[in-house]
C-alpha positions in Angstrom: 6.1 -77.9 -17.0 3.8 -81.0 -17.2 4.8 -84.2 -18.9 2.4 -83.7 -21.8 3.9 -80.3 -22.5 7.4 -81.9 -22.6 6.2 -84.5 -25.1 4.7 -81.9 -27.4 7.7 -79.7 -27.2 10.1 -82.6 -27.9 8.1 -83.6 -31.0 8.1 -80.0 -32.2 11.8 -79.7 -31.6 12.5 -82.8 -33.6 10.4 -81.6 -36.5 12.1 -78.2 -36.5 15.5 -79.8 -36.5 14.5 -82.1 -39.3 13.3 -79.1 -41.4 16.6 -77.2 -40.6 18.6 -80.1 -42.0 16.4 -80.4 -45.1 16.8 -76.7 -45.8 20.6 -77.0 -45.3 20.8 -79.9 -47.8 18.5 -78.2 -50.3 20.7 -75.1 -50.3 23.8 -76.9 -51.4 25.0 -76.8 -55.1 25.5 -80.6 -55.0 21.8 -81.1 -54.1 20.8 -78.7 -56.8 22.7 -80.9 -59.2 21.1 -84.1 -57.9 17.6 -82.5 -58.2 18.4 -81.4 -61.8 19.7 -84.8 -62.9 16.8 -86.5 -61.3 14.4 -84.2 -63.1 16.1 -84.9 -66.5 15.7 -88.7 -66.0 12.0 -88.7 -65.0 8.9 -87.8 -67.0 7.3 -84.6 -65.5 3.8 -83.1 -66.2 5.2 -79.7 -65.0 6.7 -79.1 -68.4 4.9 -79.0 -71.7 7.9 -80.1 -73.9 10.7 -82.4 -73.1 13.2 -79.8 -74.3 11.8 -77.3 -71.9 12.2 -79.8 -69.0 15.9 -80.5 -69.9 16.7 -76.8 -70.3 15.2 -76.0 -66.9 17.0 -78.9 -65.3 20.4 -77.8 -66.6 19.8 -74.2 -65.4 18.9 -75.7 -62.0 22.1 -77.7 -61.9 24.1 -74.5 -62.6 22.4 -72.6 -59.7 19.4 -70.9 -61.3 16.8 -72.4 -59.0 13.5 -73.5 -60.7 10.6 -73.6 -58.2 8.8 -76.3 -60.2 11.7 -78.7 -59.8 12.2 -77.8 -56.1 8.5 -78.2 -55.3 8.4 -81.7 -56.8 11.4 -82.8 -54.8 11.0 -85.5 -52.2 12.6 -83.4 -49.4 10.1 -80.6 -50.1 7.3 -83.1 -49.7 8.9 -84.0 -46.3 8.8 -80.3 -45.3 5.1 -80.1 -46.3 4.3 -83.1 -44.3 6.1 -81.6 -41.3 3.9 -78.5 -41.6 0.8 -80.6 -41.5 2.1 -82.6 -38.5 2.8 -79.3 -36.7 -0.7 -78.0 -37.4 -2.2 -81.2 -36.0 0.0 -81.0 -33.0 -1.2 -77.5 -32.3 -4.8 -78.6 -32.5 -4.1 -81.6 -30.2 -2.3 -79.4 -27.8 -5.3 -76.9 -27.6 -7.8 -79.8 -27.1 -5.6 -81.3 -24.4 -5.3 -77.9 -22.6 -9.1 -77.6 -22.6 -9.4 -81.1 -21.3 -7.0 -80.3 -18.5 -8.9 -77.1 -17.6 -12.1 -79.3 -17.2 -10.2 -81.8 -15.1 -8.7 -79.0 -13.0 -12.1 -77.5 -12.5 -13.4 -80.9 -11.5 -10.7 -81.3 -8.9 -11.1 -77.8 -7.5 -14.8 -78.2 -7.0 -14.5 -81.7 -5.6 -12.2 -80.4 -2.9 -14.9 -77.9 -1.9 -18.0 -79.9 -2.0 -19.3 -83.5 -2.3 -20.4 -83.6 -6.0 -22.9 -85.6 -7.9 -21.0 -86.7 -11.1 -23.9 -86.3 -13.5 -24.6 -82.7 -12.4 -20.9 -81.9 -12.8 -21.0 -83.2 -16.4 -23.9 -80.8 -17.2 -22.0 -77.9 -15.8 -18.8 -78.8 -17.6 -20.8 -79.2 -20.9 -21.6 -75.5 -20.6 -17.9 -74.6 -20.5 -17.4 -76.7 -23.6 -20.3 -74.8 -25.3 -18.7 -71.5 -24.4 -15.4 -72.7 -26.1 -17.3 -73.5 -29.2 -19.0 -70.1 -29.6 -17.2 -67.0 -31.0 -19.3 -64.6 -28.9 -20.9 -65.0 -25.5 -22.1 -62.9 -22.5 -23.3 -63.7 -19.0 -26.5 -61.9 -18.0 -27.2 -61.8 -14.3 -31.0 -61.8 -14.4 -33.7 -64.5 -14.5 -34.3 -65.6 -18.1 -38.0 -66.5 -17.4 -38.7 -62.8 -16.7 -37.9 -61.7 -20.2 -41.5 -61.9 -21.5 -43.2 -60.4 -18.4 -44.9 -57.0 -18.7 -43.4 -55.2 -15.6 -40.7 -52.5 -16.0 -37.8 -54.6 -14.7 -38.6 -57.5 -17.1 -39.1 -55.1 -20.1 -35.7 -53.6 -19.4 -34.2 -57.1 -19.4 -35.9 -57.8 -22.8 -34.9 -54.5 -24.3 -31.2 -55.0 -23.3 -31.3 -58.6 -24.6 -32.3 -57.3 -28.0 -29.0 -55.4 -28.1 -26.8 -58.5 -27.9 -27.5 -59.4 -31.5 -27.7 -62.7 -33.2 -25.2 -65.5 -32.9 -24.2 -64.5 -29.3 -24.6 -67.1 -26.6 -26.5 -65.6 -23.6 -25.9 -67.3 -20.3 -28.6 -66.0 -17.8 -27.6 -66.5 -14.2 -30.1 -65.9 -11.4 -30.2 -66.4 -7.7 -32.5 -68.9 -6.0 -32.1 -69.1 -2.3 -34.4 -72.1 -2.0 -32.2 -74.2 -4.3 -30.7 -77.2 -2.4 -28.9 -79.1 -5.1 -25.2 -79.8 -5.0 -24.5 -77.7 -8.1 -26.3 -75.0 -9.9 -29.2 -76.1 -12.2 -28.1 -75.6 -15.8 -30.8 -75.6 -18.5 -29.9 -75.5 -22.2 -32.9 -73.5 -23.3 -32.0 -73.1 -26.9 -28.9 -72.8 -29.2 -28.4 -69.2 -28.0 -29.8 -69.3 -24.4 -28.7 -71.0 -21.3 -30.3 -70.6 -17.9 -28.3 -71.1 -14.6 -30.1 -71.1 -11.3 -27.8 -71.0 -8.3 -27.9 -70.5 -4.6 -25.5 -67.7 -3.6 -25.3 -69.1 0.0 -23.7 -72.3 -1.4 -19.9 -72.1 -1.9 -19.9 -74.7 -4.7 -22.5 -72.8 -6.6 -20.6 -69.5 -6.3 -17.3 -71.2 -7.4 -18.9 -72.5 -10.6 -20.9 -69.4 -11.7 -17.8 -67.3 -11.1 -15.7 -69.6 -13.2 -18.3 -69.4 -16.0 -18.3 -65.6 -15.8 -14.5 -65.5 -15.8 -14.4 -67.8 -18.8 -16.8 -65.6 -20.8 -15.0 -62.5 -19.5 -18.0 -60.2 -19.5 -21.3 -59.9 -17.6 -24.4 -57.6 -17.8 -25.8 -57.3 -14.2 -29.5 -56.3 -13.8 -29.8 -54.6 -10.4 -28.2 -55.2 -7.0 -30.6 -58.1 -6.4 -28.6 -60.2 -8.9 -25.0 -59.1 -8.4 -22.5 -61.5 -6.7 -19.5 -60.2 -4.9 -17.2 -62.9 -6.2 -17.9 -61.8 -9.8 -18.1 -58.1 -8.9 -14.5 -58.2 -7.4 -13.0 -60.3 -10.2 -10.5 -58.2 -12.2 -10.6 -60.5 -15.2 -14.3 -59.8 -15.9 -15.8 -56.7 -17.7 -18.9 -55.7 -15.7 -21.8 -53.7 -17.0 -24.1 -52.8 -14.1 -27.6 -51.6 -14.9 -28.9 -49.8 -11.7 -32.7 -50.6 -11.9 -33.5 -48.3 -9.0 -32.0 -47.7 -5.6 -32.5 -51.2 -4.1 -31.2 -50.6 -0.5 -33.3 -47.4 -0.2 -36.4 -49.3 -1.5 -36.0 -52.0 1.1 -35.4 -49.5 3.9 -38.6 -47.7 2.8 -40.5 -51.0 3.1 -39.1 -51.6 6.6 -36.7 -54.3 5.7 -33.6 -53.0 7.5 -31.7 -56.3 7.3 -32.2 -56.6 3.5 -31.3 -53.0 3.0 -28.0 -53.5 4.8 -27.2 -56.7 2.9 -28.1 -55.2 -0.5 -26.4 -52.0 0.4 -23.1 -53.8 0.9 -23.5 -55.7 -2.4 -24.4 -52.5 -4.2 -21.2 -50.8 -2.8 -19.0 -53.6 -4.1 -20.4 -53.6 -7.6 -20.4 -49.8 -7.9 -16.7 -49.7 -6.9 -15.8 -52.5 -9.3 -18.1 -52.0 -12.3 -16.5 -51.2 -15.7 -19.6 -49.4 -16.9 -22.7 -48.2 -15.1 -26.0 -47.9 -17.0 -28.5 -45.4 -15.7 -32.0 -44.5 -16.9 -31.7 -40.7 -16.1 -29.3 -38.0 -14.8 -31.0 -38.0 -11.4 -29.7 -41.5 -10.8 -26.2 -40.6 -11.9 -26.2 -37.6 -9.5 -27.4 -39.9 -6.7 -24.7 -42.5 -7.3 -21.9 -40.0 -7.4 -23.2 -38.3 -4.2 -23.4 -41.7 -2.5 -20.2 -43.1 -3.9 -17.9 -40.1 -4.6 -14.9 -42.5 -5.3 -16.8 -44.2 -8.2 -14.6 -44.5 -11.3 -16.9 -46.3 -13.6 -17.9 -45.0 -17.0 -21.5 -43.9 -17.0 -24.0 -44.6 -19.9 -27.3 -42.7 -19.9 -29.8 -45.1 -21.4 -33.4 -44.2 -20.6 -36.3 -46.6 -20.8 -37.7 -46.2 -24.3 -39.9 -49.2 -23.9 -38.6 -50.5 -27.3 -41.1 -53.3 -27.0 -43.8 -50.6 -27.2 -43.9 -49.7 -30.9 -45.8 -46.5 -30.3 -43.6 -43.6 -31.6 -44.9 -40.9 -29.3 -47.2 -39.3 -31.8 -50.5 -40.7 -30.7 -53.9 -39.1 -31.1 -54.2 -35.7 -29.5 -57.9 -35.6 -29.2 -59.5 -38.8 -27.9 -63.2 -38.7 -28.8 -64.7 -40.7 -25.9 -68.5 -40.0 -25.9 -68.7 -40.5 -22.1 -66.6 -39.4 -19.1 -62.9 -38.8 -19.4 -61.0 -42.1 -18.9 -58.4 -42.2 -16.0 -56.0 -45.2 -16.1 -53.6 -46.9 -13.8 -51.3 -49.7 -14.9 -48.7 -51.1 -12.5 -47.9 -52.8 -9.2 -49.2 -52.3 -5.7 -45.8 -51.6 -4.0 -45.8 -49.2 -1.1 -44.2 -46.3 -3.1 -47.0 -46.5 -5.7 -49.3 -44.8 -3.0 -52.3 -47.0 -4.0 -54.4 -45.9 -0.9 -53.9 -42.2 -1.8 -54.9 -42.9 -5.4 -58.0 -44.8 -4.2 -58.9 -41.8 -1.9 -58.8 -39.5 -5.0 -61.0 -41.9 -7.0 -63.6 -41.9 -4.2 -63.5 -38.1 -4.0 -64.2 -37.9 -7.8 -66.3 -41.1 -8.1 -68.9 -39.6 -10.5 -66.8 -37.5 -12.9 -64.5 -40.1 -14.5 -64.4 -43.6 -16.0 -61.6 -45.4 -14.0 -59.6 -48.3 -15.5 -57.3 -50.0 -12.9 -55.0 -52.6 -14.4 -53.0 -54.1 -11.6 -50.9 -57.1 -10.9 -53.2 -58.4 -8.1 -56.9 -57.5 -8.3 -57.8 -59.1 -5.0 -55.1 -57.2 -3.1 -56.3 -54.0 -4.8 -59.8 -54.6 -3.5 -58.5 -55.3 0.0 -56.8 -52.0 -0.1 -60.0 -50.4 -1.3 -61.7 -51.6 1.8 -65.0 -49.8 2.6 -64.5 -46.8 0.3 -67.5 -45.9 -1.9 -67.0 -47.3 -5.4 -66.9 -45.0 -8.5 -70.0 -45.0 -10.7 -67.9 -46.3 -13.6 -64.8 -48.4 -13.2 -62.9 -51.6 -14.1 -60.3 -53.5 -12.1 -58.4 -56.1 -14.0 -55.1 -57.7 -15.0 -54.1 -57.4 -18.7 -51.3 -58.5 -20.9 -49.0 -55.9 -22.5 -50.8 -56.1 -25.8 -54.2 -55.7 -24.1 -52.9 -52.7 -22.2 -52.0 -50.9 -25.5 -55.6 -50.9 -26.5 -56.7 -49.4 -23.2 -54.0 -46.7 -23.4 -55.6 -45.6 -26.7 -58.8 -44.7 -24.8 -57.3 -42.9 -21.8 -56.9 -39.1 -21.2 -55.3 -39.2 -17.8 -53.1 -41.6 -15.8 -52.1 -41.9 -12.2 -48.4 -41.9 -11.2 -48.4 -40.9 -7.6 -45.1 -40.8 -5.7 -43.8 -39.2 -2.6 -40.8 -36.8 -2.7 -38.2 -39.4 -1.6 -35.0 -40.7 -3.2 -36.7 -43.9 -4.4 -38.9 -41.8 -6.7 -36.4 -39.0 -7.5 -34.2 -41.4 -9.4 -37.1 -43.5 -10.9 -37.9 -43.9 -14.6 -41.4 -45.5 -14.4 -42.3 -47.6 -17.3 -45.9 -46.6 -17.1 -45.0 -42.9 -17.3 -43.2 -43.4 -20.7 -46.2 -45.5 -21.9 -48.6 -42.7 -20.8 -46.6 -40.0 -22.7 -46.3 -42.2 -25.8 -50.1 -42.6 -25.9 -51.0 -39.0 -25.2 -52.1 -39.6 -21.6 -51.6 -36.7 -19.2 -50.0 -37.9 -15.9 -51.6 -37.1 -12.6 -48.7 -36.5 -10.1 -48.2 -35.9 -6.4 -44.5 -35.1 -6.5 -42.9 -33.8 -9.7 -39.5 -35.2 -8.7 -39.6 -38.3 -10.8 -36.4 -38.8 -12.8 -35.7 -36.2 -15.5 -39.3 -35.9 -16.7 -40.3 -32.5 -15.2 -36.8 -31.3 -15.6 -37.2 -31.9 -19.4 -40.5 -30.0 -19.4 -43.2 -32.6 -18.7 -46.7 -31.1 -18.2 -49.1 -32.8 -15.8 -52.1 -32.5 -13.5 -51.4 -32.2 -9.7 -53.3 -34.7 -7.6 -54.9 -31.9 -5.5 -56.2 -30.2 -8.6 -57.7 -33.6 -9.7 -59.4 -34.1 -6.4 -60.9 -30.6 -6.6 -62.1 -31.1 -10.1 -59.6 -28.7 -11.7 -58.7 -30.5 -14.9 -57.7 -28.7 -18.2 -60.2 -28.0 -20.9 -59.8 -30.2 -24.0 -57.9 -27.5 -26.0 -55.4 -27.1 -23.1 -55.2 -30.9 -22.7 -54.2 -31.3 -26.4 -51.5 -28.6 -26.0 -50.2 -30.5 -23.0 -50.1 -33.7 -25.0 -48.2 -32.0 -27.8 -45.7 -30.6 -25.3 -45.2 -34.0 -23.7 -44.5 -35.5 -27.1 -41.6 -33.1 -27.4 -40.4 -34.2 -23.9 -40.5 -37.8 -25.1 -38.4 -36.6 -28.1 -35.7 -35.4 -25.7 -35.8 -38.7 -23.8 -35.6 -40.6 -27.1 -32.5 -38.6 -28.2 -30.8 -39.7 -25.0 -32.0 -43.2 -25.6 -30.5 -43.3 -29.1 -27.2 -41.9 -27.9 -27.1 -44.5 -25.0 -28.1 -47.2 -27.4 -25.2 -46.4 -29.7 -22.7 -46.3 -26.8 -23.9 -49.7 -25.5 -23.9 -51.3 -28.9 -20.3 -50.2 -29.5 -19.2 -51.5 -26.1 -20.9 -54.9 -26.6 -19.4 -55.1 -30.1 -15.9 -54.3 -28.7 -15.8 -56.6 -25.6 
């Protein structure tokens, strides 16, 4: 036991002993007599009439205790003072314990790395802020992504909306280029803190793990952001949102070293996660097949694109006076099959009005190469709000994927947006998440290339059916939303 603990305990022991003696004295008949006589002699505001005061005092002397007399007694005042002193001691003890925690943290980290004092103070201030907040959560994701239009960022934002008001969010994200002694802590607002750390620096990992353990709960967005020290920590509740099969994606892109590294980190978090959040049943089946010993509780929570206020009951008939509009919105990753989409556009260059909204227009045109350009098209980069207006005009939308595991477990953001806006998907493989399993209707890419698209009446029927599919997905979304909200409220 530390010296300061001995001092606090000795003071509390003396106070307790003093109260014991006071109680013993107050319980004697002699002291009742002293209290009664003292009350007769003094003027008291506790009694309306003098006769009432004398009568109560005499009864008190004879053993019929009067609370009014006892409460006004000097020894009762001593007991009340003792209680206040004890409360103050408890408060001082708690504050001193926190101070010692910070000093201990300071010493632990100083043994590991050569620290800059000012940066250490910034990190310790965060721990103090956590102590001051009733509710807090660590989110392993980049805070700056929260307002970007891609699927990963929209998922981060949609999850952030579940944390509710008055909860401190501590966003922790990796930055392998960071060369500071300690993580960079930025107090963004009253409810948001951003921590940038380098997972290859031991001092960084020590501190972010201590923060996570102090908070006691983390929401991890994908294998890219998980940290083994946190994943293995038994004192932390871990909610892991899969965000796709990262090792398989890296292997597909030819990055074997990255696939091996992220595969190892994925394995650690899957085996240690308290809860695993998946966007579809296909992902759950994949995880249990790959990790049969997984004991985590699964939560099915599809992408509903809550930031897209479209309710899935858009216009059935889109009265464009010209050619049917075919849209694409998304990235240029290898699995998006951009060259195959461009081949299809060239084959049908006169029949449709193409709207290509991509993350990098220059790269899109490089991939286009020397193909013949369509008669009517637009290649651009738009904001999320601008995209909504374009969705209103489109009848068809490209979502080309190969039949591989990366796509089988996917829940493409654009596919949900397409369905919500009454856009018929153009698919190569129908193994994309649970969509076709739930009854999604679509146009095959080979039919599109050969000009076999549905007549307007049939297209409208397909749109109506797909709204029903979206309804099934939305039911799963609402159920998962309730489960997640209950968990977040409980932990």
